[in-house]
C-alpha positions as CSV (number, residue, x, y, z in Angstrom):
1,M,-0.3,0.1,0.2
2,R,1.1,3.2,-0.8
3,A,2.2,6.0,1.9
4,E,-0.9,7.8,0.1
5,G,-3.1,5.3,1.0
6,Q,-1.8,4.3,4.1
7,A,-2.5,7.8,5.4
8,H,-6.0,7.7,4.6
9,I,-6.9,4.3,6.1
10,D,-4.8,5.6,9.2
11,R,-7.1,8.7,8.8
12,I,-10.3,6.5,8.8
13,E,-9.2,4.1,11.3
14,A,-8.7,6.9,14.1
15,A,-12.1,8.2,13.2
16,L,-13.4,4.8,13.6
17,A,-11.8,3.9,16.7
18,L,-13.1,7.0,18.2
19,V,-16.4,6.6,17.6
20,K,-16.1,3.0,19.1
21,K,-15.0,4.1,22.3
22,S,-17.4,7.1,22.8
23,L,-20.1,4.5,22.0
24,D,-18.5,1.6,24.2
25,W,-18.5,-0.5,21.0
26,D,-19.7,-4.0,22.6
27,R,-22.2,-2.3,25.2
28,A,-23.7,-0.1,22.2
29,L,-24.4,-3.2,20.5
30,R,-26.1,-5.3,23.2
31,R,-28.5,-2.1,23.6
32,L,-29.2,-2.2,20.2
33,D,-30.4,-5.3,20.2
34,E,-32.5,-4.8,23.5
35,L,-33.8,-1.3,21.5
36,E,-34.5,-3.9,18.4
37,A,-36.8,-6.1,20.0
38,R,-38.6,-3.1,22.0
39,V,-39.7,-1.0,19.0
40,Q,-41.0,-4.4,17.5
41,D,-43.0,-4.7,20.7
42,P,-46.9,-3.7,20.1
43,N,-47.4,-3.1,23.5
44,L,-44.8,0.0,23.4
45,W,-46.8,2.8,22.2
46,N,-49.4,2.2,25.4
47,D,-47.1,4.8,27.1
48,P,-46.5,7.5,24.3
49,K,-43.8,9.4,26.0
50,Q,-41.6,6.4,26.7
51,A,-41.9,4.9,23.3
52,Q,-40.6,8.4,21.8
53,A,-37.5,8.3,23.9
54,I,-37.3,4.7,23.0
55,S,-37.6,5.6,19.4
56,R,-35.1,8.6,19.6
57,E,-32.5,6.2,21.1
58,H,-33.0,3.6,18.6
59,K,-32.7,5.9,15.7
60,Q,-29.6,7.4,16.8
61,L,-28.1,4.2,18.2
62,K,-28.7,2.5,14.8
63,D,-27.4,5.3,12.9
64,A,-24.2,5.5,14.4
65,V,-23.6,1.8,14.4
66,E,-24.5,1.6,10.6
67,T,-21.8,4.5,9.5
68,V,-19.3,2.3,11.7
69,R,-20.2,-0.6,9.6
70,E,-20.4,1.1,6.4
71,I,-17.3,2.8,6.4
72,T,-15.3,-0.2,7.8
73,T,-17.1,-2.4,4.8
74,E,-16.1,0.2,2.2
75,M,-12.6,0.8,3.5
76,T,-11.9,-3.1,2.9
77,D,-13.1,-2.8,-0.7
78,A,-11.1,0.4,-1.5
79,V,-7.8,-1.4,0.0
80,E,-9.1,-4.4,-2.1
81,F,-9.5,-2.5,-5.2
82,V,-6.0,-0.4,-4.9
83,E,-3.9,-3.9,-4.2
84,M,-5.4,-5.3,-6.9
85,G,-4.3,-2.4,-9.1
86,E,-1.0,-2.3,-7.5
87,A,-0.3,-6.0,-8.3
88,E,-1.8,-5.9,-12.1
89,G,0.5,-2.3,-12.5
90,D,-2.5,-0.6,-13.8
91,D,-2.4,3.2,-12.6
92,E,-6.0,4.1,-13.1
93,V,-6.9,1.5,-10.9
94,I,-4.7,2.2,-7.9
95,A,-6.0,6.0,-8.7
96,D,-9.4,5.3,-8.4
97,G,-9.0,3.0,-5.4
98,L,-7.0,6.2,-3.5
99,A,-9.8,8.4,-4.7
100,S,-12.3,6.4,-2.8
101,L,-10.4,6.1,0.3
102,S,-9.9,10.0,0.1
103,G,-13.8,11.0,-0.3
104,L,-14.1,7.9,3.0
105,A,-11.6,9.9,4.9
106,A,-13.4,12.9,4.7
107,R,-16.8,11.2,5.4
108,A,-15.3,9.4,8.1
109,D,-14.5,12.8,9.5
110,R,-17.8,14.2,9.1
111,D,-19.8,11.4,10.3
112,K,-17.6,11.2,13.3
113,V,-18.6,14.5,14.5
114,K,-22.3,13.2,14.0
115,A,-21.9,10.0,15.5
116,L,-20.2,11.7,18.5
117,L,-23.5,14.0,19.6
118,S,-24.6,11.5,22.0
119,G,-25.4,13.9,24.6
120,E,-28.8,14.1,26.2
121,A,-29.4,17.3,24.6
122,D,-27.5,17.1,21.8
123,G,-30.3,16.8,18.9
124,H,-32.3,19.6,20.5
125,D,-32.8,23.1,18.7
126,T,-30.7,25.2,20.5
127,Y,-30.3,28.9,22.3
128,L,-27.3,30.9,21.5
129,Q,-26.6,34.2,23.9
130,I,-24.4,36.8,22.8
131,N,-23.5,39.5,25.5
132,S,-20.9,42.3,24.7
133,G,-18.2,42.9,27.4
134,A,-16.3,45.4,28.8
135,G,-15.2,47.7,25.9
136,G,-18.0,50.1,24.6
137,T,-18.5,50.4,21.3
138,E,-15.4,48.0,20.6
139,S,-17.0,45.0,22.3
140,Q,-20.5,45.6,21.0
141,D,-19.4,45.9,17.3
142,W,-18.0,42.4,18.2
143,A,-20.6,40.9,19.6
144,E,-22.4,41.8,16.4
145,M,-19.9,40.4,14.6
146,L,-20.1,37.0,16.5
147,M,-24.3,37.2,15.7
148,R,-23.8,37.9,12.2
149,M,-21.4,34.8,11.8
150,Y,-23.2,32.4,14.0
151,A,-26.3,33.2,11.9
152,R,-24.6,32.4,8.5
153,W,-23.1,29.5,10.0
154,A,-26.3,27.8,11.2
155,E,-27.9,28.6,7.7
156,R,-25.4,27.2,5.7
157,R,-25.7,23.8,7.6
158,G,-29.4,24.2,6.7
159,F,-30.9,25.2,10.5
160,K,-33.3,27.7,10.7
161,V,-32.6,31.0,12.7
162,E,-34.7,33.0,14.7
163,T,-33.7,36.5,16.6
164,V,-35.3,36.3,20.1
165,E,-34.1,39.3,22.2
166,Y,-32.2,42.0,20.6
167,A,-30.5,45.2,22.2
168,A,-28.8,47.7,20.3
169,G,-25.3,49.3,21.4
170,E,-25.5,53.6,21.3
171,Q,-23.3,54.2,18.5
172,A,-22.8,50.7,16.6
173,G,-23.1,47.0,17.2
174,I,-25.6,44.9,20.1
175,K,-25.2,45.1,23.9
176,S,-27.0,41.4,24.0
177,A,-28.5,39.5,21.7
178,T,-30.4,36.0,21.5
179,L,-30.7,33.4,18.8
180,L,-32.9,30.4,18.4
181,I,-31.4,28.3,15.9
182,K,-33.4,24.9,14.9
183,G,-32.3,22.1,13.2
184,D,-31.0,18.3,13.6
185,N,-28.2,18.3,16.6
186,A,-28.5,22.4,16.6
187,Y,-27.3,22.2,20.4
188,G,-24.7,19.2,19.8
189,Y,-22.9,21.3,17.2
190,S,-22.9,24.7,18.9
191,K,-22.6,23.9,22.5
192,T,-18.7,23.8,22.4
193,E,-18.9,27.4,21.3
194,S,-20.0,28.8,25.2
195,G,-17.4,30.8,26.7
196,V,-15.3,34.1,26.6
197,H,-14.3,35.2,22.7
198,R,-11.7,38.0,21.9
199,L,-11.0,40.0,19.1
200,V,-7.8,41.9,18.5
201,R,-7.7,44.1,15.8
202,I,-6.9,47.7,14.9
203,S,-10.0,49.7,16.0
204,P,-11.9,51.5,13.5
205,Y,-13.0,53.6,15.8
206,D,-10.0,54.8,17.2
207,S,-8.6,58.3,15.3
208,S,-5.1,57.0,16.3
209,A,-5.2,53.4,15.0
210,R,-4.3,51.6,17.7
211,R,-4.5,48.0,18.5
212,H,-7.9,47.3,21.0
213,T,-8.6,43.9,22.3
214,S,-12.4,43.1,22.5
215,F,-14.5,40.7,24.9
216,S,-17.9,39.2,24.3
217,S,-19.3,36.0,26.0
218,V,-21.2,33.4,24.4
219,W,-24.0,31.1,26.3
220,V,-25.1,28.1,24.4
221,Y,-28.1,25.9,25.9
222,P,-30.7,23.7,24.6
223,V,-34.7,24.1,24.0
224,I,-36.1,21.5,26.2
225,D,-39.2,18.8,25.8
226,D,-42.4,19.2,27.2
227,D,-41.9,15.9,29.0
228,I,-39.0,17.5,31.3
229,D,-40.6,18.9,34.1
230,I,-38.5,21.5,36.1
231,E,-40.1,23.4,39.0
232,I,-39.4,27.1,39.8
233,N,-40.6,28.9,42.4
234,P,-42.2,32.1,41.5
235,A,-40.8,33.9,44.4
236,D,-37.6,33.0,43.0
237,L,-38.4,35.3,39.9
238,K,-37.8,38.9,39.6
239,V,-40.0,40.2,36.1
240,D,-39.2,43.4,34.2
241,T,-41.0,44.5,31.3
242,Y,-39.5,47.1,29.0
243,R,-40.0,48.5,25.4
244,A,-38.4,46.3,22.8
245,S,-35.5,48.3,20.9
246,G,-34.7,47.9,17.1
247,A,-37.2,48.2,13.8
248,G,-40.8,47.3,14.1
249,G,-43.0,49.6,13.7
250,Q,-45.0,51.9,15.9
251,H,-46.5,49.3,18.0
252,I,-42.9,48.2,19.2
253,N,-41.9,51.4,20.3
254,T,-45.0,52.1,22.2
255,T,-45.9,49.3,24.4
256,D,-44.0,47.7,27.2
257,S,-44.1,44.1,25.4
258,A,-40.5,43.0,25.9
259,V,-39.7,40.7,29.3
260,R,-36.9,40.2,31.3
261,I,-36.8,37.7,33.8
262,T,-34.1,37.5,36.9
263,H,-33.8,34.0,38.6
264,Q,-32.4,35.8,41.7
265,P,-31.0,32.1,43.5
266,T,-28.8,31.7,40.3
267,G,-28.5,35.0,39.0
268,I,-29.5,33.8,35.5
269,V,-31.1,36.7,33.1
270,V,-33.2,35.5,30.1
271,A,-35.4,38.2,27.8
272,S,-37.6,38.0,24.6
273,Q,-39.1,40.7,22.5
274,A,-39.6,38.7,19.5
275,D,-43.5,38.9,19.7
276,R,-45.9,41.6,20.1
277,S,-47.9,39.9,22.8
278,Q,-46.3,40.2,26.4
279,H,-47.8,37.4,27.4
280,K,-46.1,35.4,24.6
281,N,-42.6,37.1,25.3
282,R,-42.8,35.9,29.5
283,A,-44.0,32.4,28.4
284,T,-40.6,32.3,25.6
285,A,-38.9,33.9,28.3
286,M,-39.4,30.7,30.7
287,N,-39.1,28.3,28.7
288,M,-35.4,30.0,28.2
289,L,-34.8,30.1,32.0
290,K,-35.9,26.2,32.3
291,A,-33.5,25.5,29.6
292,R,-30.8,27.3,31.1
293,L,-31.4,25.9,34.6
294,F,-31.3,22.4,32.5
295,E,-28.3,23.0,30.8
296,R,-26.7,24.2,34.2
297,E,-27.5,21.1,35.7
298,M,-26.3,18.9,33.1
299,Q,-23.0,20.4,33.6
300,M,-23.4,19.4,37.0
301,R,-24.0,16.2,36.2
302,E,-21.0,15.7,34.0
303,A,-18.8,16.7,36.4
304,V,-19.7,14.8,38.9
305,A,-19.8,12.0,36.5
306,A,-15.9,12.6,35.6
307,G,-15.0,13.5,39.7
308,E,-14.6,17.0,38.6
309,Y,-17.2,18.5,41.2
310,A,-17.0,22.3,42.1
311,E,-19.7,24.7,43.1
312,K,-22.0,25.6,40.6
313,T,-20.4,29.0,40.4
314,E,-17.1,27.6,39.2
315,I,-19.0,24.9,36.3
316,G,-19.9,26.4,33.5
317,W,-18.9,29.0,30.6
318,G,-15.8,31.3,31.0
319,H,-13.4,28.5,31.0
320,Q,-12.1,28.8,27.6
321,I,-11.2,31.9,25.6
322,R,-10.8,31.8,21.8
323,S,-9.3,34.4,20.3
324,Y,-9.4,36.0,16.5
325,V,-7.1,38.4,15.1
326,L,-8.5,40.7,12.4
327,Q,-5.5,41.1,10.5
328,P,-4.7,43.7,7.9
329,Y,-6.7,43.7,4.7
330,Q,-9.8,42.0,7.0
331,M,-8.0,38.3,7.0
332,V,-9.1,36.5,10.2
333,K,-7.5,34.1,12.2
334,D,-8.9,31.7,15.0
335,L,-5.9,31.1,17.1
336,R,-7.7,27.7,18.5
337,T,-7.8,26.0,15.3
338,G,-5.0,28.1,13.0
339,V,-8.1,28.9,10.6
340,T,-7.2,32.1,8.4
341,S,-9.7,33.4,5.8
342,P,-11.0,36.8,3.9
343,T,-13.8,37.4,6.0
344,P,-15.4,36.6,9.8
345,D,-18.0,34.5,8.3
346,D,-15.5,31.8,6.3
347,V,-13.3,31.6,9.2
348,L,-16.1,31.0,11.7
349,D,-17.8,28.5,9.5
350,G,-14.5,26.5,9.1
351,A,-13.7,26.9,12.7
352,I,-16.4,26.2,14.3
353,D,-16.6,22.6,12.5
354,D,-12.9,22.2,13.6
355,F,-13.5,23.0,16.9
356,I,-16.5,20.7,17.4
357,A,-14.6,17.4,16.3
358,A,-11.5,18.6,18.7
359,A,-13.7,19.6,21.7
360,L,-15.9,16.2,21.0
361,A,-12.8,14.3,20.8
362,Q,-11.4,15.3,24.2
363,R,-14.2,14.3,25.8
364,V,-14.0,10.9,24.8
365,T,-9.8,10.7,24.8
366,G,-9.2,13.2,27.7
367,E,-6.9,14.7,25.7
368,S,-6.9,18.9,25.9
369,V,-7.6,20.9,23.1
370,D,-4.5,23.2,22.6
371,V,-5.0,27.5,23.0
372,E,-2.8,29.6,21.5
373,D,-2.8,33.2,23.6
374,V,-2.5,36.7,22.3
375,D,-0.6,39.6,24.0
């Protein structure tokens, strides 16, 4: 086997090994047999909620197992094809076989990420909340850049994006915004973006053309199902109403339709202004609060399971900083992945996918994801 072909094989085998380790392969096969028997039981749908949960788990596990088997079979066929070409001295057959292995390696990398999205809420829709940090207009402009980049990244993946809350900055950018991203595995694909994001650039708002560092925080939390019951004491809530900002016609400027809810025990704040009805905005904000509390509880469970228990205030976003440098001529470099691109939209489109794969692999192997700092 030529070195090029062996490199593709190694790449495929590494991806499959990671997926098998994540699934706990032997246990996954036994569990799949159990689920196959249960979904064929005619009495399963006597309890619709349980039936939906079992069906969802069955589909997810079956897809992951079949993906591994299909890639393994196709790799074996491609290797035999290359070896046949080498034995016969047929360069055209060898080239076709190597091309098949190259395409299969790319597919293995894509399917690896999807197979690793096995968390409790990975398949759900997601809220993505962006808040500008200290720095005034600079940070607000950076927060708006992030909002546009995430929206375009989601749209490129075929997700539907809705703006739930939007607070414009005084001169430019935004103070905060919340996006609702709908699509298959929306939360799983975007959850690794939670954290503090830093941008280093020559400020367009500084007449002296000095370099500025701007910070914005990103929260990602899943939209929860109706069958997940989260109890909230009304006495713990502080509810404020205010006039929505931004474009929206006369109504949006004359009524206090927007709703902000503060959960006082945790300090979590959510807001909604997507609808003209205050009642609907309050319902949306409550759903967002439940989602935040659910995501917080999931983090606690993962930390306890990993033997890394800490106080709740020590768990969550803020433990990672993704850094970007806006270079001359609008070239952007993501310092975590090393991806450089002519536009912020393009670099984020590639950087998110690269970082998702690295972060999910870290959960399985325990190997850290390197971060290059910027002074």
